N, C-alpha and C positions, 0 to 999 in steps of 0.2 A: 439329853435334849432330844426331842422327837424329830422325825424327818420334817414335820411341818415347820417347826421353829428353826431348824437348820436352813431350810429353804428360805424362810423369812429373812434370816440374817444375810444369806448370800445375795438375795435380791436387794436388800438395803445397801450392801456394799457396792453393788453395780451402779448405784445412783451417785457415785462420787463426782462424776463430771458436772453435776448440777451446781456443786459448790464453787466451781471455777467460773466466776463472773467478772471479767476484767473491767467492763463498763456497763452502765445501766442499759445502753442500747443493745449491747451484746446479750445481756441477761434477758431482755424482752424477746429478742429473736430466738434465743435458746429455749425459752419457756414455750414459745409458740410452736417450735419445730420438734423439740425432743420430748416434751411431756405428753404422755398418752392421754387421749380423750376418753370421757365416760361414754360408753355405748348406750344406745337407746334401750336395749334389752340387757339386763344386768343379772348375772348369777352371783351366788355368794363367793365362788372361787374367783371370778373376774373382779369382784369388788375387793377381795383380799389382795390380789395382785396390784390393782390400782392404788390401793391404800398404801402398800409398802413402797410404791414408787413416788407417791405424791404427798404423803402426810408429813407436815413440817415437824411435828414432835418426834417422829422416828428419825427424820433427817438430823435434828439437833442432837439426839442421843448417839447417832452414828458418828457425827463430827467430834464428839467427845473422845471417841477412840483415837481419832487422828491426833488430838491434843496429847493424849496419854502416850501414844506411840512416839511422839516427838521427844519424850523424855529418854527414850533409848539412845537417841543421838548424843545427848549430853552425857549419858551414863558411860559411853564408850570413849569419851575424850580424855586425854591425859592433860595434866597441868602444863601450861606453856613454859618453855624454857625462857630464860632471860639473859641478856648481855649487859655487863657493867663496864663502862669505859671511864677510867680514872686518870687524872693528871695530878701529880703531887710534887711538892718541893720545886715549884716553878719560881726560879730566882727572880727577885726584884732588885735587891741591893745586897752587896757583900763581895768579898774578895774571891769567892769560889766561882770558877767558870760554870757557865750555864750547863754545858754538856757533861759536867762532872756531878751535877747536883740533882737535876730533874728526874722524876719517875713518871712513866706512863704504863698503863695496864689495861688489858682487855680480858674480862673474866666471863665465862659461860657457866651458868648454873641451871640445874634441872631438879625441881622438887620431886621427891619420891614419897608417895602417900603410904602411910603405915596403917595397920589394922585391916588390910584387905578392903580398902575404901572403894576401889573401882568395882570389885565384886559386889559390894553392898549397894553401890549406886545402881548397878545393873539389876540387882534383885528388886530394889524399890521400883524401878521403871517397869519391870515385868509385872509386879503386883498391881501397879496402877493400870496397866493395860487390861489385866484380868478383871479388875473391879469395873472398868469402863465397859468391857464386853458383857459382864453380868448385868450392869445397869441397862445396856441396850436390850438385852433379852427380856428383862423385866418390863421395860417400856413397851416392847413389842407385844408382849402378852396382854398387858393392861389395855393398850390401845386396840388390839385386835378384839378383845372382849367387848369394848365399846362399839367397835364397828359391827360385829356380829349382832349385838343387841339392837343397834340402830337398824340393821338390815331386816331383822325379823319383826321389829316394831312396824316397819313399813309393810312387810308381808301380812302381819296381823291386821293392819289398817285396810289393806286391799281386800282381805277376806271379809272383814266386817262390812266394807262397802258392797261387796257382792251379795251378802246376806240382806243388807238393807234394800238393795235393788230388787231382790226376789220378794221381800216383804211388801215393797211398794207395788210391784206388779200384782201380787195377790190382792192388795187393797183395791187396785184399779179394776181387777176382774170382779171383785165383790160389788163395786159401784155399778159396773155394767149389768151384773145379774139383778141387782135391786131396781135398776132403772127399768129393765124389762118387766120385772114382777110388779112394779108400781103401775105400769101401763095396763097390765092385766088385772090390777086390783087385788094382788095377793099380799101386798105389804102397804103400810101407811107411809106417807111422805116423810114423817119424822125418822123412820128407819133409814130411808135413803139419805137423808141429811146427816144422820149419824155416821153412815159409812163414808160419806164424802169428807166429813171432819176427820175420820180416821185416816183417809188418804192424805189429807193436808199434813197430818202429823208425820206420816212417812215421807212426805216431800221434804219437810224440815230435817228429819233424820237423815235423809239421803244427802242433803246439802252439807250437813255437819260431817257425815262420814267421808264425803269427797274431800272436804277441807282437811280433815284429819289425815287422810292419805297423802295429800299434797304436802302437808307440813312434815310428815315423817320422811318423805322423799327429800325434802329440802335439808333436813338434819343429816340424812345419809350423804347427800352431796357435800355438805360441809365436812363430814368425816373424811371424804375422799379428796379434800383440798380443792374443790370446785368453787369458782367464784361466780359463774353464770347460773344462777338459780332458776332461770326460766326453763332450764332443762328438765325441771321437775314435772312439767306438763306433759312431756313426751317420754319420760323415763318409765320403763316397765320392768317388773321384777319377775324372775322365773322361780323363785324359791317357793316352797310349800311347807305349811305347818302339818307335820305328821308325827305319829308316835313311832319311834324306833327304840325298842327295848334294849337295854344294855345290862350287863351283869357287873356290878361293882361291889367291893367289900370295903368297909370302913378301915380296917387295919391295913389293907393293901394301899388304900388311898393315903393314909398317914405316912407309910414308908416311902411312897412315891414322892410325896411333898417334901419330905426331909432330904431326899437325894436329888430332886430335880427342880425344886422351886427356885426361880431366879432371884427372888428377893432374899432368900436365905443364902444363896451363893454370893450375893452382894455383901451381906453382913460378914460372911466368912472371909471374902476377899479383903474387906476393909480391916478386919482383925489381923489378917496376915500382913497387910500393908503397914499397919501400926507396928507390928513386931519387926518388920524389915527396916522401917524408919528408925526405930530405937537402935538397932544394930549399926545402922549407918552413922547415927550421931555418936555412938560410942567409938566407932572407928575414927571419926573426926577428932574426938578428944585425945587420941594418941598423937596427933600432930603429924609432922612430916620431916624427913631429913632432906637436906639440900646439898648434895655434893657439887663441887665446882672445880673448874680447871681453867687456867688462863696463861696469858703471856704478859711478862712485865719487863720493861726496859728501864734500867737504872743508869742514868748517865750514858756511858758508852757500852754498858754491859747488857746482854740479853739473858733473861731468866724465865723460868716457868714457875707457876704457882698452882697449888692444888690444895683442897681441903674439903671439909664437910661441916654443915651447920646442923647441930643436933637440938631437938626440943628438950627443955628441962621440965621436970615434973612439978612445976610451980605455976601459980597464977591461974589464968583462964584455961581450963581443959575442957571447955564446952559443957560444963556442968549444967548450965541453964537449959540448953536444948535437950540434953539427955533427960533432965528431970521433966521437962514438958512432954516429950514423947513417951516417957515411962508412964506419965499420968494418963495418957491416952489409951493405954492397954486395957485397964479395967473398964473404961468407957466402951471400947469396942467389944470387949467380951460381954458386958451387960447388954449392949445393943443386940448382939447376936442371939443371946438367950431370949430377949424380948421379941425379936423377929421370929424365933423358933416357936415361942408360945402363940404368937399371933397367927402364924401359918397353920398350926394345929387347930386353933380355934376357927379359922376360916374354913378349913377342911370339914370340921364337924358341922358348922353352920350350913355349908354348901351341901353336905350329904343329907342333912335333915330337910333342906328345901327340895332336894331331888326326890326323897321318899314321899314328901307331901304332894309334889306335883305329879309324880307317877301314879299315886293312889287316886288323885282327882281324875286324871285321864282315863284310868281303868274303870272308874266308876261311871263316867259318861259313856264309855264304849261298851259297858256291860249291859246297857239297855235303856238308859235315859234318853238318848237321841232317838232311837227307834220308837220308844213310847210316846215321846212328844210329837213325832211325825204322825204316828197312827192316830193320836188323839185329835189332831187337826183334821185329818182325812175323815174320821168318823163324824166329828162335829159338823164339818162342812156338808157332808152328805145328808146328815139329819136336818141341817138348816135349809138345804135345798128342798127337802120334803116338807118343811114347815113345822117340824116337831121339836125343834130346838131354837131358843131365842138367840137374837143377835149377840147379846152380851156374852153368852157361852162360847160362841165362835170367836169373838174378839179375844176373850181370855185365853182360849186355846192357842190362838195365833201368837199372842204376846208371850205365852209360856214357851212355845217352840222357838221363837226368836231369842228369848233370853237363854234358853238351854243351849242353842247353837252358838250364841255369842260367848257364853261361859265356857263352852267346850273349846272354842278357839283360844280363849285366854288361858285355859289349862294347858293346851298344847304349847302355847308360847312360853308359859312358865316352866314347862318341862324342858323345852329346848334351851331356855335360858339357864336352867339349873345345870344342864350338861356343860354349857359353856363356862359357867361359874366353877364347876368341878374341875374342868381343864385348867382354868386360871389358878385355882387354889392348889392344884397338885403339880402344875408345871408340865403336864403331859397330855397327849391326845387320848380321848376316851372313845373307843370304837365299839360298835355293837357286837 
C-alpha cells in the first residue's frame, strides 16, 4: 500500500468521533462545529483531505471495520460456567425420618471446548477484520478516483470557459473593427451583420460554458459531502491541466496490481475467511467435555461429587454447518480467480487508454496548437488588409477554438488515464 493510501486510511480512522451521536441535537451541533468547511479556493490535495473526512461512503466502510473488530471480543470469551442446585428424596409420606432421607446438592460445571475452538474463533475474527480493512481500502481507491475525476472535470470546464471568453472577446474585437471599416466604406453592412451574428453565437457558447462549470463544481461539492450547493458560485479551483510524462511498463503494472490491488486482497481475505470458518465448524463438531464438581448432603451426611460429561460420536456432529462452509471454499476460490482476471483486464484496458491519451497530447503539442494560432494570426492580418474574406477568418478562428478545446480534452483524458492506472494497480504513479 502506498503512502497516499496509508494516509487515507489513517485520516478515515480519525473520523471515529463523528459516529458517536447520542442525540439528534448533539449530532447537529457536532456537525456544525467539527466538520471542516469547503474553502473558497480548492486544490486537489485539499479536496482529497476534505473527502476523507466528509464522504459518507468512506465512513460506512470504516464503520464496517468496527463491526468486524467486535468479533474479537466474542472470540476471546470462554463458555460460561453453570451451577446446578438439586433437591431429591424430599419426603412427603413414609416411616423414614426426613433428615435421614433427603438429598441436596450444588454442582459447578465448566465446559471445555475441544478441537482448539477458541483459537479457531480468534482466527475467524482476525480474518473478518482483514477483509473489512481490504474493503475499506478498495472503497477509498474507488471513491478517490471518482473525486479526482470530478475535480478535473471542473478544471476542464473552467479551462473551456476561459477559452470561450477569449473567443468571445475576439469576436467583439472583430465587430468593433468592422464597425469602423463600415463607416469608412471598406466593408458592406452584411459583413458587419455576419460578425455580430458570430458574436451572438459566442455569447450563447459563453453562457453554456459558464453553466457547465457551475454544474461540475456542484458535482464536486456533492462528492465532498457538501449540502450547501450555493457555494459553487464562489468556489474556485487551483488545479491545472498539464502534461506530466511518466514511464510505465505493462508487465510491471500487472505485477503491481496482483500484489497491491485492494479488490484482489478482498477476494484473498474472503477465501482465507472461508477456510478459517470451515476449521471453526469442524472444531465445533468435536463437541466439548464438561467436568463438574459439587457438594452433596444426604440426610445427615456431607459428601462431595465430581465427574465429567463426554460427547459421544453419534448424532449431530455439526455435519450441516461443516458441509455448508466446505461448499463455500470453491466459491471463494473461483471468485478470487475471477477478480484476478478482472484486475488484469482492467490494467490492460487502463494501459491502452493511457497510451492513446499520451499520443493525442503529444500530437497536439508537436505543432497543432502553434499552427492553429499562427493560422488565425495570418488570416486576421490578411483580413485587415482586405485580401482575405471574412469566411476564411471565421473558419480559422473556429479551427483554433476546436483545436484548443480538443487539446484540453486530451489533457483531461491523459490525467484521467493516470488516475485509472493508479486505481487499476492499487499504487501511486509518479513522474
